[in-house]
KEZA-187408 format. One record per residue: residue number from 1; x, y, z of N, C-alpha, C in turn. Coordinates in Angstrom, 2 decimals. Layout:
R  resi   n.east  n.north     n.up  ca.east  ca.north    ca.up   c.east  c.north     c.up
R   NUM        X        Y        Z        X         Y        Z        X        Y        Z
...
//
This chain:
R  resi   n.east  n.north     n.up  ca.east  ca.north    ca.up   c.east  c.north     c.up
R     1    -5.21    33.27    21.79    -6.22     32.25    21.89    -5.54    30.90    21.60
R     2    -5.66    29.99    22.50    -5.00     28.66    22.41    -5.90    27.73    21.59
R     3    -5.25    27.00    20.75    -5.99     26.01    19.95    -6.06    24.69    20.67
R     4    -7.18    24.03    20.51    -7.31     22.67    21.05    -6.58    21.73    20.11
R     5    -5.64    20.96    20.63    -4.78     20.12    19.77    -5.59    19.02    19.06
R     6    -6.62    18.49    19.69    -7.43     17.43    19.05    -8.25    18.03    17.93
R     7    -8.80    19.20    18.16    -9.68     19.81    17.14    -8.85    20.30    15.96
R     8    -7.66    20.86    16.19    -6.87     21.35    15.06    -6.32    20.23    14.23
R     9    -6.03    19.10    14.85    -5.48     17.96    14.12    -6.56    17.33    13.22
R    10    -7.74    17.18    13.71    -8.82     16.58    12.90    -9.32    17.55    11.85
R    11    -9.27    18.86    12.10    -9.76     19.81    11.09    -8.72    20.01     9.97
R    12    -7.46    19.69    10.21    -6.46     19.89     9.19    -6.52    18.73     8.16
R    13    -7.13    17.63     8.53    -7.24     16.49     7.63    -8.57    16.62     6.85
R    14    -8.50    16.30     5.59    -9.72     16.27     4.79    -9.88    14.89     4.20
R    15   -11.09    14.56     3.85   -11.36     13.20     3.36   -10.56    12.95     2.08
R    16   -10.46    13.93     1.19    -9.71     13.77    -0.05    -8.21    13.71     0.13
R    17    -7.72    14.12     1.27    -6.26     14.14     1.46    -5.66    12.81     1.85
R    18    -6.50    11.87     2.22    -6.03     10.53     2.62    -6.17     9.61     1.42
R    19    -5.03     9.11     0.91    -5.06      8.18    -0.23    -5.22     6.76     0.32
R    20    -5.96     5.92    -0.44    -6.19      4.56     0.05    -5.40     3.48    -0.71
R    21    -4.78     3.79    -1.84    -3.91      2.91    -2.59    -4.59     1.60    -3.02
R    22    -5.87     1.65    -3.31    -6.64      0.45    -3.67    -6.19    -0.05    -5.06
R    23    -5.98     0.84    -6.02    -5.61      0.41    -7.40    -4.23    -0.24    -7.33
R    24    -3.31     0.35    -6.65    -1.95     -0.25    -6.53    -2.03    -1.56    -5.84
R    25    -2.85    -1.71    -4.83    -3.02     -2.98    -4.11    -3.62    -4.06    -5.05
R    26    -4.61    -3.67    -5.81    -5.20     -4.66    -6.75    -4.21    -5.11    -7.78
R    27    -3.39    -4.18    -8.26    -2.32     -4.53    -9.20    -1.36    -5.53    -8.57
R    28    -0.94    -5.26    -7.34    -0.02     -6.16    -6.65    -0.62    -7.51    -6.39
R    29    -1.90    -7.56    -6.06    -2.55     -8.86    -5.85    -2.65    -9.64    -7.18
R    30    -2.96    -8.91    -8.24    -3.18     -9.57    -9.53    -1.88   -10.05   -10.21
R    31    -0.86    -9.24   -10.10     0.34     -9.56   -10.88     1.57    -9.91   -10.06
R    32     1.66    -9.35    -8.87     2.94     -9.49    -8.13     2.63    -9.80    -6.65
R    33     2.07   -10.93    -6.37     1.63    -11.22    -5.00     2.66   -12.13    -4.29
R    34     3.93   -11.77    -4.31     4.93    -12.54    -3.60     4.77   -12.37    -2.07
R    35     4.83   -13.48    -1.39     4.69    -13.51     0.09     3.39   -12.90     0.59
R    36     2.38   -12.80    -0.25     1.05    -12.30     0.08     1.07   -10.86     0.57
R    37     2.12   -10.09     0.22     2.15     -8.65     0.61     1.06    -7.89    -0.10
R    38     0.75    -8.28    -1.34    -0.28     -7.61    -2.11    -1.67    -7.80    -1.49
R    39    -1.92    -9.02    -1.00    -3.19     -9.27    -0.36    -3.36    -8.52     0.95
R    40    -2.30    -8.49     1.74    -2.34     -7.69     2.96    -2.50    -6.21     2.67
R    41    -1.84    -5.71     1.63    -1.99     -4.30     1.24    -3.43    -4.01     0.82
R    42    -4.02    -4.95     0.08    -5.42     -4.75    -0.32    -6.35    -4.71     0.87
R    43    -6.10    -5.53     1.88    -6.88     -5.56     3.07    -6.80    -4.19     3.75
R    44    -5.59    -3.67     3.96    -5.42     -2.38     4.60    -5.98    -1.23     3.77
R    45    -5.91    -1.34     2.46    -6.49     -0.32     1.59    -8.01    -0.25     1.75
R    46    -8.61    -1.41     1.82   -10.08     -1.44     1.97   -10.47    -0.92     3.36
R    47    -9.68    -1.29     4.39    -9.98     -0.78     5.72    -9.81     0.78     5.76
R    48    -8.82     1.28     5.01    -8.63      2.71     4.92    -9.84     3.39     4.29
R    49   -10.33     2.81     3.21   -11.50      3.38     2.52   -12.73     3.32     3.44
R    50   -12.87     2.28     4.21   -13.99      2.18     5.14   -13.89     3.23     6.24
R    51   -12.69     3.48     6.74   -12.51      4.50     7.76   -12.77     5.88     7.20
R    52   -12.39     6.12     5.96   -12.70      7.42     5.34   -14.20     7.64     5.24
R    53   -14.93     6.60     4.88   -16.39      6.72     4.78   -17.07     6.96     6.12
R    54   -16.45     6.42     7.18   -16.99      6.64     8.52   -16.59     8.00     9.12
R    55   -15.61     8.67     8.49   -15.20      9.95     8.99   -14.00     9.86     9.93
R    56   -13.45     8.69    10.15   -12.30      8.50    11.02   -11.03     8.69    10.21
R    57   -10.60     9.95    10.05    -9.48     10.25     9.15    -8.14     9.84     9.75
R    58    -8.00     9.89    11.05    -6.75      9.44    11.67    -6.57     7.91    11.50
R    59    -7.64     7.18    11.68    -7.60      5.74    11.44    -7.33     5.43     9.96
R    60    -7.93     6.21     9.09    -7.70      6.03     7.66    -6.22     6.27     7.32
R    61    -5.62     7.30     7.92    -4.22      7.54     7.66    -3.33     6.40     8.16
R    62    -3.68     5.83     9.30    -2.90      4.71     9.85    -2.97     3.51     8.91
R    63    -4.15     3.19     8.42    -4.27      2.06     7.46    -3.62     2.38     6.12
R    64    -3.66     3.62     5.70    -3.05      4.04     4.43    -1.52     3.89     4.50
R    65    -0.94     4.24     5.64     0.53      4.07     5.77     0.90     2.59     5.70
R    66     0.12     1.76     6.35     0.42      0.31     6.30     0.24    -0.24     4.89
R    67    -0.83     0.19     4.18    -1.05     -0.26     2.81     0.08     0.21     1.89
R    68     0.51     1.46     2.06     1.58      1.98     1.22     2.89     1.18     1.45
R    69     3.20     0.91     2.70     4.43      0.19     3.03     4.39    -1.24     2.44
R    70     3.26    -1.89     2.56     3.16     -3.25     2.00     3.18    -3.23     0.49
R    71     2.60    -2.22    -0.12     2.67     -2.11    -1.59     4.07    -1.86    -2.06
R    72     4.84    -1.05    -1.36     6.20     -0.80    -1.70     7.01    -2.09    -1.58
R    73     6.79    -2.83    -0.52     7.51     -4.08    -0.29     7.14    -5.08    -1.43
R    74     5.88    -5.20    -1.74     5.44     -6.15    -2.79     6.03    -5.78    -4.13
R    75     5.99    -4.50    -4.46     6.55     -4.05    -5.75     8.05    -4.23    -5.82
R    76     8.72    -3.86    -4.76    10.23     -3.98    -4.77    10.65    -5.47    -4.84
R    77    10.02    -6.34    -4.06    10.38     -7.75    -4.13    10.05    -8.34    -5.49
R    78     8.94    -7.94    -6.06     8.56     -8.48    -7.34     9.53    -8.02    -8.43
R    79     9.94    -6.78    -8.37    10.91     -6.27    -9.35    12.25    -6.98    -9.19
R    80    12.63    -7.21    -7.94    13.91     -7.91    -7.66    13.87    -9.32    -8.21
R    81    12.82   -10.04    -7.95    12.68    -11.41    -8.46    12.68   -11.43   -10.01
R    82    12.00   -10.45   -10.62    11.96    -10.36   -12.08    13.38   -10.11   -12.62
R    83    14.09    -9.18   -12.02    15.48     -8.86   -12.45    16.38   -10.07   -12.32
R    84    16.26   -10.79   -11.21    17.08    -11.98   -11.01    16.76   -13.04   -12.04
R    85    15.48   -13.23   -12.35    15.08    -14.18   -13.38    15.63   -13.81   -14.75
R    86    15.58   -12.55   -15.10    16.12    -12.09   -16.38    17.65   -12.29   -16.43
R    87    18.31   -11.98   -15.30    19.77    -12.17   -15.26    20.13   -13.63   -15.40
R    88    19.39   -14.52   -14.74    19.68    -15.98   -14.84    19.40   -16.45   -16.28
R    89    18.36   -15.99   -16.86    18.01    -16.41   -18.23    19.09   -15.91   -19.20
R    90    19.59   -14.70   -18.96    20.59    -14.17   -19.85    21.95   -14.88   -19.66
R    91    22.18   -15.40   -18.49    23.41    -16.13   -18.21    23.36   -17.57   -18.71
R    92    22.18   -18.03   -19.15    22.02    -19.37   -19.66    21.75   -20.40   -18.62
R    93    21.19   -20.02   -17.49    20.92    -20.96   -16.41    19.79   -21.90   -16.72
R    94    18.95   -21.56   -17.71    17.76    -22.35   -18.00    17.91   -23.18   -19.31
R    95    19.10   -23.28   -19.82    19.32    -24.05   -21.05    19.42   -25.54   -20.69
R    96    18.93   -26.36   -21.55    18.99    -27.80   -21.29    20.23   -28.46   -21.87
//
């Protein structure tokens, strides 16, 4: 018996299996919003949550991947800037 590829793909996804990364996005917007990556991640997280509520799980996964990538970029850049700031402060670059 052959499976329908569209039906098997949508039935393998469950609403709880798609993460929306809203909390991580809010944290990035609040504390580490370099280059507005956190704001863009929050936008895609909310769109993901909306798609989950509508039952469009493939669209929700697409927005979740974008939100995750933007959150990773925001967190990595923020950590890098923080490390550079600490290194400069330790080297005495801010002394008068």
